[in-house]
C-alpha positions as CSV (number, residue, x, y, z in Angstrom):
1,M,32.2,-38.4,-114.5
2,K,32.4,-39.5,-110.9
3,Y,34.7,-42.4,-110.3
4,K,34.3,-44.8,-107.4
5,N,37.4,-44.8,-105.1
6,Y,38.3,-48.5,-105.3
7,Y,41.2,-48.0,-103.0
8,E,38.9,-46.6,-100.3
9,I,36.4,-49.3,-100.9
10,L,39.0,-52.0,-100.2
11,G,40.7,-50.0,-97.5
12,V,44.1,-50.0,-99.3
13,N,46.1,-47.3,-101.0
14,R,47.7,-46.7,-104.4
15,K,51.0,-48.3,-103.3
16,S,49.4,-51.5,-102.1
17,T,50.6,-54.7,-103.7
18,K,48.4,-57.2,-105.4
19,E,48.7,-59.6,-102.4
20,E,47.7,-56.8,-100.0
21,I,44.7,-56.1,-102.2
22,R,43.8,-59.8,-102.3
23,V,43.9,-60.1,-98.5
24,A,41.7,-57.0,-98.1
25,Y,39.2,-58.4,-100.7
26,R,38.9,-61.7,-99.0
27,T,38.1,-60.1,-95.6
28,L,35.5,-57.8,-97.1
29,A,34.0,-60.4,-99.4
30,K,33.4,-62.7,-96.4
31,K,31.9,-59.9,-94.4
32,Y,29.4,-58.7,-97.1
33,H,28.7,-62.0,-98.8
34,P,24.9,-62.4,-99.3
35,D,25.0,-65.7,-97.4
36,A,26.4,-64.0,-94.3
37,N,24.7,-60.6,-94.6
38,K,21.3,-60.1,-96.3
39,T,20.9,-56.4,-96.0
40,K,20.5,-54.1,-99.0
41,E,23.6,-52.1,-98.0
42,S,25.7,-55.3,-97.8
43,E,24.5,-56.3,-101.3
44,T,25.6,-53.0,-102.7
45,M,28.9,-53.2,-100.8
46,F,29.6,-56.7,-102.0
47,K,29.1,-55.6,-105.6
48,D,31.5,-52.6,-105.1
49,V,34.1,-54.8,-103.4
50,N,34.1,-57.3,-106.3
51,E,34.2,-54.4,-108.8
52,A,37.2,-52.8,-107.0
53,Y,39.0,-56.1,-106.8
54,D,38.5,-56.8,-110.5
55,V,40.1,-53.5,-111.5
56,L,42.9,-53.2,-109.0
57,T,44.3,-56.8,-109.5
58,D,44.4,-56.3,-113.3
59,I,47.6,-54.4,-114.3
60,E,46.2,-52.8,-117.4
61,K,42.8,-51.9,-115.8
62,R,44.5,-50.5,-112.7
63,R,46.9,-48.4,-114.8
64,K,44.1,-46.9,-116.8
65,Y,42.0,-46.3,-113.7
66,D,44.8,-44.5,-111.9
67,R,45.5,-42.4,-115.0
68,Q,41.8,-41.4,-115.4
69,T,41.0,-40.8,-111.8
70,S,44.1,-38.7,-111.1
71,K,43.1,-36.4,-113.9
72,L,39.3,-36.7,-113.8
73,G,38.5,-38.1,-110.5
74,F,40.6,-38.8,-107.4
75,G,44.0,-37.4,-106.4
76,I,46.3,-38.4,-103.6
77,V,46.8,-36.6,-100.2
78,D,49.8,-37.3,-98.0
79,S,48.9,-39.5,-95.1
80,E,50.1,-37.0,-92.6
81,S,47.8,-34.3,-94.0
82,S,44.6,-33.4,-92.2
83,L,42.8,-33.7,-95.6
84,S,43.9,-37.3,-96.2
85,N,40.3,-38.6,-96.2
86,V,39.0,-36.0,-98.7
87,K,37.7,-37.4,-101.9
88,Y,38.5,-35.6,-105.2
89,E,35.7,-35.3,-107.7
90,F,36.2,-33.9,-111.2
91,K,33.2,-32.0,-112.7
92,S,33.0,-32.7,-116.4
93,G,31.1,-30.9,-119.1
94,V,28.6,-33.6,-119.3
95,N,26.5,-32.5,-116.3
96,V,26.4,-28.8,-117.3
97,I,23.6,-27.8,-115.0
98,N,25.2,-29.5,-112.0
99,D,28.5,-27.8,-112.8
100,L,26.9,-24.3,-113.1
101,L,25.0,-24.7,-109.8
102,T,28.1,-26.1,-108.1
103,T,30.5,-23.5,-109.4
104,I,28.3,-20.4,-109.2
105,L,25.9,-21.1,-106.2
106,G,27.9,-23.6,-104.3
107,F,25.4,-26.5,-104.3
108,K,24.3,-29.4,-106.6
109,K,21.2,-29.6,-108.7
110,D,19.7,-31.9,-106.0
111,D,20.2,-29.2,-103.5
112,A,18.5,-26.6,-105.7
113,Q,15.1,-28.0,-104.7
114,N,15.9,-27.7,-101.0
115,F,17.2,-24.3,-101.5
116,G,14.0,-23.2,-103.3
117,D,12.0,-24.5,-100.3
118,I,13.1,-21.5,-98.3
119,D,10.4,-19.4,-99.9
120,N,7.8,-21.8,-98.4
121,A,9.3,-21.8,-95.0
122,P,7.9,-19.9,-92.1
123,Q,9.1,-16.3,-91.6
124,S,11.0,-17.3,-88.5
125,E,13.0,-19.9,-90.5
126,K,13.7,-17.4,-93.4
127,K,15.4,-15.1,-91.0
128,T,17.8,-17.8,-89.6
129,K,18.7,-19.4,-93.0
130,Q,21.5,-17.8,-94.9
131,K,22.6,-18.5,-98.5
132,Q,25.3,-21.1,-98.8
133,E,28.4,-19.9,-100.5
134,K,31.1,-22.1,-102.1
135,G,34.6,-21.3,-101.1
136,K,37.0,-19.7,-103.6
137,D,39.1,-22.0,-105.7
138,I,42.9,-22.1,-105.2
139,I,44.8,-21.9,-108.4
140,T,48.4,-23.1,-108.8
141,H,50.6,-24.8,-111.3
142,I,53.2,-27.6,-111.7
143,D,56.0,-28.1,-114.1
144,V,56.1,-31.5,-115.9
145,T,59.0,-32.8,-118.0
146,L,58.4,-34.7,-121.2
147,E,59.7,-37.8,-119.5
148,E,57.3,-37.4,-116.7
149,G,54.4,-36.9,-119.1
150,L,55.5,-40.0,-121.1
151,L,55.7,-42.3,-118.2
152,G,53.4,-40.7,-115.6
153,A,54.6,-39.4,-112.3
154,E,53.8,-38.3,-108.8
155,K,54.7,-34.8,-107.9
156,K,54.6,-32.9,-104.6
157,I,52.7,-29.6,-104.5
158,A,52.5,-27.1,-101.6
159,I,49.7,-24.6,-101.2
160,K,48.9,-21.9,-98.6
161,A,45.7,-22.8,-96.8
162,N,43.8,-20.2,-94.8
163,K,44.8,-20.1,-91.1
164,S,46.5,-23.5,-91.3
165,G,49.7,-22.5,-93.1
166,M,51.2,-24.6,-95.9
167,K,49.6,-27.9,-97.0
168,T,51.5,-30.4,-99.1
169,F,49.9,-32.9,-101.5
170,S,51.1,-35.6,-103.8
171,V,49.5,-35.3,-107.2
172,K,49.5,-38.1,-109.7
173,V,50.4,-36.8,-113.2
174,P,48.6,-38.9,-115.8
175,V,50.3,-40.4,-118.8
176,G,50.0,-38.2,-121.9
177,I,49.5,-34.9,-120.1
178,K,49.6,-31.9,-122.4
179,N,50.8,-28.4,-121.9
180,G,47.9,-26.2,-120.6
181,D,46.0,-29.2,-119.2
182,R,44.3,-28.6,-115.9
183,I,43.9,-31.0,-113.0
184,R,41.0,-30.3,-110.7
185,L,40.9,-31.6,-107.1
186,A,37.5,-31.0,-105.7
187,A,37.0,-29.6,-102.2
188,L,40.6,-28.8,-101.6
189,G,40.2,-25.0,-102.0
190,N,39.1,-22.4,-99.5
191,P,36.3,-23.3,-97.1
192,G,32.7,-22.4,-98.0
193,K,30.4,-20.1,-95.9
194,N,27.2,-20.9,-94.2
195,G,27.6,-24.6,-94.8
196,G,28.6,-24.2,-98.5
197,K,31.1,-26.5,-100.1
198,N,34.8,-25.9,-100.2
199,G,36.3,-24.5,-103.3
200,D,38.5,-26.6,-105.6
201,L,42.2,-26.8,-106.1
202,L,43.0,-26.1,-109.8
203,I,46.4,-27.2,-111.0
204,H,47.6,-25.8,-114.4
205,V,50.2,-28.0,-116.1
206,K,53.2,-26.5,-117.8
207,L,54.9,-29.1,-120.0
208,L,58.6,-28.2,-120.0
209,E,60.7,-28.2,-123.2
210,D,63.4,-30.9,-123.5
211,K,67.0,-29.9,-124.1
212,E,67.4,-32.5,-126.9
213,C,64.0,-33.3,-128.2
214,K,61.4,-31.1,-129.7
215,L,57.7,-32.0,-129.3
216,E,55.2,-31.5,-132.1
217,G,51.8,-33.0,-131.4
218,I,52.8,-36.4,-130.1
219,D,55.9,-36.8,-132.3
220,L,59.5,-36.1,-131.2
221,Y,62.3,-34.5,-133.2
222,K,66.0,-34.9,-132.3
223,D,69.2,-33.9,-134.0
224,I,72.0,-36.4,-134.3
225,T,75.5,-36.1,-135.7
226,I,77.2,-39.0,-137.5
227,S,80.4,-39.6,-139.4
228,P,80.7,-39.6,-143.2
229,A,81.5,-43.3,-143.1
230,L,78.3,-44.2,-141.2
231,A,76.3,-41.9,-143.5
232,A,77.7,-43.8,-146.5
233,V,77.4,-47.4,-145.4
234,G,74.8,-47.2,-142.7
235,G,74.7,-49.3,-139.5
236,N,73.7,-49.3,-135.9
237,Y,73.4,-46.1,-133.9
238,F,72.5,-45.7,-130.3
239,T,70.7,-42.7,-128.8
240,E,68.8,-41.8,-125.7
241,V,65.3,-40.3,-125.8
242,L,63.4,-39.2,-122.6
243,G,65.5,-41.6,-120.5
244,E,65.2,-44.6,-122.9
245,K,68.2,-46.0,-124.7
246,I,67.2,-46.7,-128.3
247,K,69.1,-48.7,-130.9
248,V,68.6,-47.4,-134.5
249,T,69.6,-49.1,-137.7
250,L,70.6,-46.2,-140.1
251,P,70.1,-46.8,-143.8
252,K,72.9,-46.4,-146.4
253,H,73.6,-43.2,-148.3
254,L,72.2,-40.7,-145.9
255,H,72.3,-37.0,-146.7
256,D,72.8,-34.1,-144.4
257,S,69.5,-32.9,-142.8
258,E,67.7,-36.1,-143.8
259,L,65.1,-37.4,-141.4
260,V,65.1,-41.0,-140.1
261,T,61.8,-42.2,-138.7
262,I,61.6,-44.6,-135.7
263,S,58.0,-45.7,-135.3
264,Q,56.2,-45.5,-131.9
265,K,59.2,-44.0,-130.0
266,G,57.7,-40.5,-129.6
267,Y,55.5,-38.9,-127.0
268,I,52.2,-40.4,-126.0
269,S,48.5,-39.3,-126.1
270,E,46.0,-39.6,-123.3
271,D,44.5,-42.6,-125.1
272,E,48.0,-44.2,-125.0
273,K,48.8,-43.8,-128.7
274,R,52.6,-43.4,-129.2
275,G,53.9,-40.9,-131.6
276,D,57.0,-41.3,-133.8
277,L,60.6,-40.3,-133.3
278,F,62.3,-38.3,-136.1
279,L,66.1,-38.2,-136.1
280,K,67.5,-35.3,-138.2
281,V,70.9,-36.4,-139.5
282,H,73.9,-34.0,-139.5
283,I,77.1,-35.4,-141.1
284,D,80.4,-34.2,-139.7
285,L,84.0,-35.5,-139.2
286,P,85.0,-36.6,-135.7
287,E,87.1,-34.1,-133.8
288,N,90.2,-36.3,-134.0
289,I,91.0,-38.8,-136.7
290,S,94.0,-41.1,-136.9
291,E,96.6,-41.1,-139.7
292,R,95.2,-44.3,-141.1
293,E,91.7,-42.7,-141.2
294,E,93.1,-39.7,-143.0
295,K,94.8,-42.0,-145.6
296,L,91.5,-43.8,-146.2
297,Y,89.8,-40.4,-146.8
298,E,92.6,-39.6,-149.3
299,Q,91.9,-42.8,-151.2
300,L,88.1,-41.9,-151.2
301,L,89.0,-38.5,-152.6
302,K,90.9,-40.1,-155.4
303,Y,87.9,-42.4,-156.3
304,E,85.6,-39.3,-156.3
305,R,87.9,-37.4,-158.7
306,K,88.1,-40.4,-161.1
307,R,84.4,-40.7,-161.0
308,N,83.8,-37.1,-161.7
309,E,86.3,-37.2,-164.6
310,K,84.4,-40.0,-166.2
311,K,81.2,-38.0,-166.1
312,K,82.8,-35.1,-168.1
């Protein structure tokens, strides 16, 4: 799917505030309003301006738009880069014929007709026209932490461009990215030949393992160690998961290796569904206990022995 670049339409960028977007909208809406400008182009532009304003001033719509376009549509190029005005277009599997023509021959389905017209051209023109060739894709990768995948992030990436040295880009990592996902930035690969299109920049995503949490699907698993007292009577327990501090109310009578489930505190899917967090309980004595604590454990031991004697 090809997404419109609402930021470009309004002449703002991804970091622009709502007020900056509102000011840009007022200027363009006045310029292209049907009462002030009655051309067909103005009518189309007025519609696009209103559409862009509606999306970018709504927090939820803007967040979803940014997430989708960064993975399936548009990326971000540093302002100092010579490619800062390049649009990124994701080729999905929906338009299979267009994809094949673009990938293999270097031109769209629309261009196929023009390309076929070469056979009908005069012999002098056949000799001068050469087959367009799409530039080769550039393939690279980025490492993404679970926290970055959960919250979304912007990451710098440097690639070696032909004759122009290193190019640095800022790529938006969408929320819910998975290991092995691929971000395609169209036209940022090697240049084409004979007027052919540039290749694409393909970024393979490696989702890094977390030191404390294990990811299974969109669920997270974490080991915690608690005291025998907390395992027996239950109570509040605080833990940190992917940068978020979480308060958990542990139930009474917990056993070693038992799982405690905290709903919707796991990882996240691309459609923004949160997984669950599973805490695996390990029961162990603190490293240092006071004399008073030791006497309390002695009393508990006496109660246990009496209870066991009654069972005999």
